[in-house]
Wavefront OBJ file of the C-alpha trace (Angstrom):
o trace
v 51.442 46.549 67.843
v 53.239 48.598 64.371
v 53.012 45.301 63.355
v 49.362 45.214 62.995
v 47.092 47.561 60.232
v 43.546 48.034 59.984
v 42.153 45.780 57.997
v 44.889 42.663 57.907
v 43.349 39.586 58.333
v 44.915 37.920 61.796
v 43.108 34.689 61.672
v 40.981 32.481 59.735
v 39.455 29.299 60.548
v 36.615 26.690 59.710
v 35.499 24.294 62.566
v 33.108 21.323 62.026
v 30.169 20.591 64.338
v 28.056 17.664 64.789
v 25.259 16.130 66.997
v 28.154 14.804 69.240
v 29.476 18.372 69.660
v 26.066 19.525 70.604
v 25.671 16.513 73.318
v 29.057 17.133 74.554
v 28.344 20.508 75.075
v 25.035 20.316 76.862
v 26.777 18.068 78.928
v 29.526 20.823 79.879
v 26.854 23.520 80.377
v 23.749 21.764 81.167
v 22.122 23.266 78.674
v 19.698 20.488 78.041
v 17.104 22.358 75.804
v 16.066 19.645 73.013
v 15.911 22.322 70.449
v 19.648 20.869 70.459
v 18.994 17.698 69.656
v 15.966 16.506 68.883
v 14.699 17.493 65.108
v 11.128 16.875 66.127
v 10.733 19.247 69.228
v 12.755 22.097 66.888
v 10.361 21.701 64.003
v 7.435 21.642 66.332
v 8.632 25.278 67.786
v 9.149 26.392 64.037
v 12.657 26.598 63.975
v 14.502 24.795 60.964
v 15.813 22.097 62.691
v 18.407 21.174 65.526
v 20.411 24.058 66.542
v 24.003 24.549 67.916
v 24.160 26.231 71.264
v 24.280 30.241 71.446
v 27.637 30.352 73.411
v 28.563 27.379 71.514
v 28.659 29.382 68.506
v 30.204 32.385 70.178
v 32.810 30.313 71.948
v 33.767 28.757 68.692
v 33.500 32.311 66.892
v 36.366 33.790 69.331
v 39.015 31.167 69.263
v 40.747 31.485 66.026
v 41.587 35.381 67.896
v 42.675 33.096 71.303
v 44.878 30.833 68.616
v 46.511 34.262 67.232
v 47.303 35.718 70.686
v 49.026 32.825 71.923
v 51.280 32.365 69.042
v 49.377 29.524 67.454
v 51.867 27.250 68.945
v 55.072 28.520 67.347
v 57.921 30.372 69.176
v 56.941 33.532 69.063
v 55.153 33.251 72.844
v 51.906 34.881 73.750
v 51.072 38.530 71.911
v 48.177 39.532 73.824
v 45.146 38.802 75.601
v 41.397 39.152 74.803
v 39.713 41.577 77.422
v 36.494 42.291 76.012
v 34.433 40.054 73.594
v 31.041 40.813 72.162
v 28.359 39.942 69.400
v 24.917 39.792 68.264
v 23.136 36.914 67.332
v 21.729 37.170 63.831
v 20.742 33.503 62.679
v 20.999 30.200 64.461
v 23.413 27.162 63.141
v 21.568 24.481 61.973
v 23.079 21.668 63.067
v 22.321 18.489 60.119
v 22.183 15.047 61.506
v 23.931 14.075 58.765
v 26.435 16.417 57.792
v 26.716 18.435 60.972
v 27.666 22.101 60.092
v 30.553 24.743 60.211
v 31.121 27.586 61.541
v 33.862 29.838 59.139
v 35.699 32.399 60.800
v 37.518 35.749 59.373
v 39.285 37.507 62.379
v 40.070 41.211 60.723
v 41.624 44.262 62.972
v 39.031 46.954 63.203
v 40.570 49.284 64.964
v 44.353 50.101 66.483
v 44.763 51.939 70.118
v 48.300 52.306 70.065
v 47.865 54.645 74.029
v 46.010 51.730 75.269
v 47.992 49.393 73.669
v 44.669 47.775 72.333
v 43.116 46.396 69.073
v 39.692 45.967 68.051
v 39.380 42.443 66.124
v 36.135 42.199 63.975
v 34.842 38.746 63.562
v 33.013 37.615 60.063
v 31.567 34.379 61.236
v 28.997 32.393 58.692
v 27.641 29.476 58.314
v 25.916 28.086 55.558
v 27.006 31.072 53.794
v 25.060 33.130 56.227
v 26.027 35.576 58.617
v 25.006 34.111 61.764
v 26.893 36.609 64.173
v 26.809 40.218 63.860
v 28.435 43.234 65.540
v 31.544 40.645 66.166
v 34.033 42.499 68.200
v 37.198 40.860 70.541
v 39.057 43.914 72.159
v 42.797 42.330 73.020
v 45.244 43.995 75.002
v 48.492 43.062 73.406
v 51.547 42.766 75.340
l 1 2 3 4 5 6 7 8 9 10 11 12 13 14 15 16 17 18 19 20 21 22 23 24 25 26 27 28 29 30 31 32 33 34 35 36 37 38 39 40 41 42 43 44 45 46 47 48 49 50 51 52 53 54 55 56 57 58 59 60 61 62 63 64 65 66 67 68 69 70 71 72 73 74 75 76 77 78 79 80 81 82 83 84 85 86 87 88 89 90 91 92 93 94 95 96 97 98 99 100 101 102 103 104 105 106 107 108 109 110 111 112 113 114 115 116 117 118 119 120 121 122 123 124 125 126 127 128 129 130 131 132 133 134 135 136 137 138 139 140 141 142 143
């Protein structure tokens, strides 16, 4: 924990989502709401287009933290584990039929608790230049 500092960026990554990604997620999750794959249904209910599933967005956003904790494939070993994760959905991720969507994640140390051996990692999650998850915070217990 001594190597971590409040404000330090621990992970930064961008992820591409396509309509194929949404179909695969729907199959895995069982969420076949047509707003996630049909433009006509999405626009008929007042949405700007087909939306990524909220849980897909949330799960994608925490992935850089998980990779950082696991050592991101190097020989450093496991740094810790996620013990709490909370977000507020602020804006949907619209997935264009041709270009898809990109979710950009920056994970920064927000708070350290040396006594408890934990760190709060604050996520900035954007798509199309707009924040899509607010108050996205991951509590990690460090090894």
